[in-house]
C-alpha positions in Angstrom: -60.0 -59.1 81.7 -60.0 -59.2 77.9 -57.0 -58.5 75.7 -57.8 -54.8 75.1 -58.3 -54.2 78.8 -55.0 -56.1 79.5 -53.1 -53.9 77.0 -54.6 -50.7 78.4 -54.1 -51.5 82.1 -50.8 -53.4 82.2 -48.8 -50.4 80.8 -45.4 -52.0 81.4 -46.2 -53.3 84.9 -43.6 -56.0 85.6 -46.1 -58.7 86.7 -43.3 -61.2 87.3 -41.9 -59.3 90.3 -44.8 -60.5 92.4 -44.0 -64.1 91.9 -41.0 -64.3 94.2 -38.1 -66.8 93.9 -39.8 -69.8 92.4 -38.3 -73.2 93.0 -38.6 -73.8 89.3 -36.9 -70.6 88.2 -33.8 -72.2 86.8 -33.9 -73.4 83.2 -33.4 -77.0 84.1 -35.7 -77.4 87.1 -39.4 -78.2 86.7 -41.8 -75.5 87.5 -44.5 -76.0 90.2 -47.5 -74.4 88.5 -49.2 -74.0 91.8 -46.6 -71.5 92.9 -47.4 -69.4 89.8 -51.2 -69.8 89.2 -54.5 -70.1 91.0 -56.8 -72.5 89.1 -60.5 -73.2 89.2 -59.9 -76.9 89.3 -57.2 -79.5 89.8 -57.6 -80.5 86.1 -56.9 -76.9 85.0 -53.8 -76.7 87.3 -52.5 -80.0 85.9 -53.0 -78.7 82.4 -51.2 -75.5 83.2 -48.3 -77.4 84.8 -47.9 -79.6 81.8 -48.0 -76.6 79.4 -45.5 -74.5 81.4 -43.0 -77.4 81.7 -43.5 -79.2 78.4 -44.5 -76.5 76.0 -42.5 -73.6 77.4 -39.5 -74.5 79.6 -38.5 -77.7 77.9 -38.5 -75.9 74.5 -35.5 -73.7 75.6 -32.4 -74.9 73.7 -28.7 -74.0 74.3 -26.9 -72.1 71.5 -26.7 -74.2 68.4 -25.0 -72.9 65.1 -26.0 -70.6 63.5 -28.0 -69.5 66.6 -25.5 -67.9 68.9 -28.0 -67.6 71.8 -30.5 -69.7 73.6 -33.5 -70.4 71.3 -36.9 -71.9 71.3 -37.6 -75.2 69.4 -41.3 -75.9 68.6 -41.1 -79.6 69.3 -41.2 -82.9 67.4 -38.5 -84.5 65.2 -38.9 -82.3 62.1 -38.7 -78.8 63.5 -35.1 -78.1 64.3 -34.9 -74.3 64.4 -36.5 -71.2 65.8 -39.7 -70.2 64.1 -41.4 -66.8 64.1 -45.0 -67.3 65.2 -44.5 -70.4 67.2 -41.9 -68.7 69.4 -44.0 -65.7 70.2 -46.5 -67.7 72.2 -43.7 -69.3 74.2 -41.9 -66.0 75.1 -45.3 -64.6 76.1 -45.6 -67.1 78.9 -41.9 -67.3 79.7 -42.1 -63.6 80.5 -44.3 -64.4 83.5 -41.2 -65.9 85.3 -38.8 -63.7 87.2 -35.2 -63.4 85.9 -35.9 -64.3 82.3 -35.4 -60.9 80.7 -32.0 -61.6 79.3 -33.0 -65.1 78.1 -35.9 -63.5 76.1 -33.7 -60.8 74.7 -31.3 -63.5 73.5 -34.2 -65.3 71.8 -35.1 -62.1 69.9 -31.4 -61.4 69.1 -31.4 -64.6 67.1 -33.8 -62.9 64.6 -31.7 -59.8 64.3 -28.5 -61.9 63.9 -30.2 -63.6 61.0 -31.3 -60.3 59.5 -27.6 -59.3 59.4 -26.4 -62.5 57.8 -29.2 -62.4 55.3 -28.5 -58.7 54.4 -24.9 -59.5 53.7 -25.9 -61.5 50.6 -29.4 -60.5 49.7 -30.3 -58.1 46.9 -31.6 -54.7 48.0 -35.2 -55.5 47.6 -35.0 -58.5 49.8 -33.0 -57.0 52.7 -34.3 -57.1 56.2 -36.4 -60.2 55.8 -36.5 -62.6 58.7 -36.9 -66.2 57.8 -39.8 -68.5 58.7 -37.3 -70.5 60.8 -33.7 -70.0 61.7 -32.7 -73.6 61.0 -29.8 -75.3 62.8 -26.9 -76.3 60.7 -26.4 -78.1 58.3 -30.0 -77.4 57.2 -30.3 -74.9 54.4 -31.4 -71.3 54.9 -35.1 -70.9 54.4 -35.6 -68.1 51.8 -39.1 -67.0 52.9 -40.7 -65.6 56.0 -43.8 -66.4 58.1 -46.8 -64.9 59.9 -45.4 -61.5 61.1 -46.2 -61.4 64.8 -42.8 -60.5 66.2 -43.9 -57.1 67.3 -47.0 -58.6 68.9 -44.7 -60.9 70.8 -42.4 -58.1 72.0 -45.5 -56.1 73.2 -46.8 -59.1 75.1 -43.4 -59.6 76.8 -43.1 -55.9 77.7 -46.6 -55.7 79.1 -45.8 -58.6 81.4 -42.2 -57.8 82.6 -41.6 -54.1 81.7 -38.2 -54.8 80.1 -37.3 -51.5 78.4 -34.0 -52.9 77.2 -36.0 -55.3 75.0 -37.7 -52.3 73.4 -34.3 -50.6 72.8 -33.0 -53.8 71.2 -36.0 -54.6 69.0 -37.9 -51.5 67.8 -35.7 -50.4 64.9 -35.2 -54.0 63.8 -39.0 -54.7 63.8 -39.6 -51.6 61.7 -37.1 -52.8 59.1 -38.8 -56.2 59.1 -42.2 -54.6 58.6 -40.9 -52.4 55.8 -39.6 -55.5 54.1 -43.0 -57.2 54.5 -44.9 -54.3 52.8 -42.3 -53.9 50.1 -42.0 -57.5 49.1 -45.6 -58.7 49.9 -47.8 -55.7 49.1 -46.9 -55.7 45.4 -49.5 -53.2 44.3 -49.0 -50.9 47.3 -52.7 -51.3 48.1 -52.5 -52.7 51.6 -53.0 -56.4 50.8 -50.4 -59.0 51.5 -49.5 -61.9 49.2 -47.1 -64.8 49.9 -43.7 -65.5 48.4 -40.4 -67.3 48.5 -37.1 -66.3 46.9 -36.7 -69.9 45.8 -39.7 -69.6 43.5 -41.2 -72.8 44.9 -44.9 -72.8 45.5 -44.8 -74.8 48.6 -42.3 -72.5 50.2 -44.7 -69.6 49.6 -47.5 -71.6 51.2 -45.3 -72.1 54.3 -45.4 -68.4 55.0 -49.0 -68.9 56.2 -51.3 -71.8 57.2 -49.7 -73.9 54.5 -52.4 -76.2 53.3 -55.4 -73.9 53.4 -58.0 -74.5 50.7 -57.9 -70.9 49.6 -54.5 -71.5 48.1 -55.6 -74.4 45.8 -54.6 -73.2 42.3 -52.3 -70.5 43.5 -49.3 -69.8 41.2 -45.9 -68.2 41.5 -45.1 -65.2 39.2 -42.5 -62.5 38.7 -43.1 -59.2 40.4 -46.1 -57.5 38.6 -44.4 -54.1 38.4 -40.6 -54.4 39.1 -38.6 -55.5 36.0 -35.0 -56.5 35.7 -32.7 -59.4 34.7 -32.3 -60.8 38.2 -36.0 -61.0 39.0 -37.5 -64.5 39.5 -40.9 -66.1 40.1 -40.9 -65.2 43.7 -44.4 -64.0 44.4 -47.7 -65.8 44.7 -50.7 -64.5 42.7 -53.1 -64.6 45.7 -53.5 -62.1 48.7 -54.6 -63.8 51.9 -56.5 -62.3 54.8 -54.5 -64.2 57.5 -51.1 -62.7 56.8 -52.6 -59.3 56.0 -54.3 -59.2 59.3 -51.3 -60.5 61.2 -49.2 -57.7 59.7 -51.8 -55.1 60.8 -51.8 -56.7 64.3 -48.0 -56.4 64.4 -48.2 -52.8 63.2 -50.6 -51.8 65.9 -48.3 -53.4 68.5 -45.2 -51.6 67.0 -47.0 -48.3 67.1 -47.9 -48.7 70.8 -44.4 -49.8 71.6 -43.0 -46.8 69.8 -45.2 -44.5 71.8 -44.0 -46.1 75.0 -40.4 -45.5 73.9 -41.1 -41.9 73.0 -40.7 -42.3 69.2 -43.8 -40.4 68.0 -42.7 -40.4 64.4 -42.3 -44.2 64.3 -45.7 -44.6 66.0 -47.3 -42.3 63.3 -45.7 -44.3 60.5 -46.9 -47.6 61.8 -50.4 -46.4 62.5 -50.7 -45.2 58.9 -49.6 -48.6 57.6 -52.0 -50.4 59.8 -55.0 -48.2 58.8 -54.2 -48.5 55.1 -54.2 -52.3 55.5 -57.4 -52.4 57.5 -59.2 -50.2 54.9 -57.9 -52.4 52.1 -59.2 -55.5 53.8 -62.6 -54.0 54.4 -62.8 -52.6 50.8 -61.6 -55.7 48.9 -61.6 -58.8 51.1 -64.9 -58.5 53.1 -67.7 -60.6 51.7 -71.1 -60.0 53.3 -72.7 -63.2 52.1 -69.8 -65.3 53.5 -69.8 -63.2 56.6 -66.0 -63.0 56.7 -62.9 -61.9 54.9 -61.8 -63.9 51.8 -58.6 -64.2 49.8 -58.4 -62.3 46.5 -56.4 -62.6 43.3 -53.4 -60.4 43.6 -53.7 -58.5 40.3 -57.5 -58.4 39.8 -58.8 -58.4 43.4 -61.3 -61.1 42.4 -62.5 -62.9 45.6 -61.8 -66.6 46.0 -65.0 -68.1 47.3 -63.8 -70.2 50.2 -63.6 -69.2 53.9 -60.7 -70.7 55.8 -59.1 -70.2 59.3 -57.3 -67.1 58.0 -60.6 -65.5 57.3 -61.2 -65.0 61.0 -57.8 -63.6 62.0 -58.9 -60.0 61.2 -61.0 -60.2 64.4 -57.8 -60.3 66.4 -56.3 -57.4 64.5 -59.3 -55.1 65.0 -60.0 -54.9 61.2 -63.8 -55.4 61.0 -66.3 -52.7 61.6 -68.7 -53.4 64.5 -71.3 -54.5 61.9 -68.8 -56.8 60.2 -67.8 -58.3 63.5 -71.5 -59.1 64.4 -71.9 -60.8 61.0 -68.6 -62.8 61.6 -69.9 -63.9 65.1 -73.2 -65.0 63.5 -71.4 -67.1 60.9 -68.9 -68.6 63.4 -71.8 -69.7 65.6 -73.4 -71.5 62.6 -73.1 -75.3 62.0 -70.6 -74.7 59.2 -68.0 -73.6 61.8 -69.4 -74.8 65.2 -68.0 -78.3 65.0 -68.0 -80.4 68.2 -64.6 -79.0 68.7 -64.5 -75.5 67.1 -63.0 -73.7 65.1 -62.2 -75.9 62.0 -59.6 -74.7 59.6 -62.1 -74.6 56.7 -65.9 -74.3 56.4 -67.4 -77.6 57.2 -69.7 -77.3 54.1 -66.6 -77.2 51.8 -66.2 -80.4 49.9 -62.5 -80.5 50.9 -63.3 -80.4 54.6 -62.1 -83.4 56.6 -62.2 -83.3 60.4 -58.5 -84.4 60.8 -57.0 -82.9 57.7 -53.9 -80.6 58.1 -55.3 -77.0 57.9 -58.2 -78.4 55.9 -60.7 -79.2 58.7 -58.6 -79.7 61.9 -58.4 -77.4 65.0 -55.4 -75.6 66.4 -55.1 -74.0 69.9 -53.3 -70.8 68.7 -55.9 -69.9 66.1 -58.7 -70.6 68.5 -57.0 -68.3 71.0 -56.6 -65.5 68.5 -60.2 -65.9 67.2 -61.6 -65.9 70.7 -59.5 -62.9 71.6 -60.9 -61.0 68.6 -64.5 -62.0 69.4 -64.1 -60.8 73.0 -62.6 -57.5 71.9 -65.7 -56.8 69.8 -68.0 -57.7 72.7 -68.9 -61.3 71.6 -67.8 -62.7 74.9 -70.2 -65.7 75.1 -69.1 -67.1 71.7 -65.5 -66.4 72.6 -65.9 -68.3 75.9 -67.7 -71.2 74.2 -64.7 -71.7 71.8 -62.1 -71.2 74.5 -63.8 -73.5 77.1 -64.3 -76.3 74.5 -60.6 -76.0 73.5 -59.4 -76.3 77.1 -61.8 -79.0 78.0 -60.7 -81.1 75.0 -57.0 -80.7 76.0 -57.9 -81.8 79.6 -59.6 -84.8 78.2 -57.2 -85.7 75.3 -53.9 -84.2 76.2 -51.8 -81.3 74.9 -51.1 -81.7 71.2 -50.2 -79.7 68.1 -53.7 -79.9 66.6 -56.9 -81.9 67.0 -59.7 -83.6 65.0 -62.6 -81.1 64.9 -65.3 -83.8 65.4 -63.7 -86.3 67.8 -61.2 -84.0 69.5 -58.6 -86.7 68.9 -55.0 -85.3 69.3 -53.1 -84.9 66.1 -49.5 -84.1 65.3 -46.8 -83.5 67.9 -47.5 -83.9 71.6 -46.8 -80.9 73.8 -46.1 -78.7 70.8 -45.0 -75.2 71.8 -47.9 -73.3 70.2 -50.3 -75.2 72.4 -49.1 -73.1 75.2 -52.0 -70.9 74.1 -54.2 -73.2 76.1 -52.9 -71.4 79.2 -52.9 -68.0 77.6 -56.6 -68.1 76.7 -57.4 -68.8 80.3 -55.0 -66.1 81.6 -56.5 -63.6 79.2 -60.0 -64.2 80.7 -61.4 -65.8 77.6 -62.8 -68.9 79.3 -65.6 -69.1 81.9 -65.8 -72.7 82.9 -62.1 -73.3 83.1 -60.4 -70.5 85.0 -56.7 -69.7 85.7 -55.0 -66.6 87.0 -51.7 -65.4 88.2 -51.0 -65.3 92.0 -50.3 -61.9 93.5 -51.0 -59.9 90.4 -52.8 -57.1 92.4 -49.8 -56.8 94.7 -47.5 -56.5 91.7 -49.6 -53.7 90.2 -49.9 -52.0 93.5 -46.1 -51.9 94.0 -45.4 -50.2 90.7 -48.7 -48.2 90.3 
């Protein structure tokens, strides 16, 4: 089943109710993956076991100021806090387990608590931001955001466990966050998203996205191009990127569907309008037929930056391309420029800056492979999606679970058992692989009970 079929058919079915009382259901006890999954091989089951225990359950932390509730740590010695996009891949799989609804609500409540603390001191234009990472004390507050997939995460959880209380808790807050994003990152109100940081520091703005992408070489920080005033600062980057624009569209589509489920037709209509405006803007201004993908543009002139990076492919996951555009994207992704021994590299292999193990400049990451494969499958390019997904899983079986990998050798890089690598399991559960298969036990029974 691909992602669209999953979203259409799941419809709030609480899949976790079919799993029974697992021996590993407590936060501290290890999970026996065999009680949760059926796998096509012992290697796949062993990988799933490691992911669920090391990338999911072991990442749950007790309340730590300023986080008043349980929270998710990404992993490694440098990442002491709860991030946005990292966490969404964890709660997606955590929602498969029974009895975790309150825990997941607590994880999301950390974002809304931050929103309140931030709003108490922020100027009006900056209110309702959610930081890239809610850092544990005494680390300073990060004054910039991150890839906006909180709404996508809420939808994934709801589709798995049917927790309507989560919707009541999150929908209004998510809309406020999305409104901040458009207000403070779509500076010309044209549907394209730039980067920024209220510190005015360039690297902080880069941390809102895939932070060392080649398309941001030469990027500068400026004041707001239209808003004037004595308290304005150089808080805004002069480049609009396809990755974050597509992620916000992805989030808007999730928020619209969730609003419809909750019976809020007006919110759903507002979010659909936002998503469609962004998608049209990407097709009109970021699409490049020769490159066969979406490119970054200069914020004020819309001049394209002629380098394709990993963010260029995220529009597939957000449903942005036309069918013809998606065919062209699949054609380019299948070319030697992108089909490295371990695909998909984070920059075109023909770019002079490409290096197989360079951080966001030639390496490979499981979460981006998952989202690219999801998008390809949604547009009907299932063979290419399966090739990418199967190679990603096979490499993890061979080389272990890691944060990212060398795109030629497959060598593990970064932090072992990093939380976002939980997507190695998700791509199998979403039916993106063919050689390496994994599915939930008793899913049919769960759907039958509630159907």
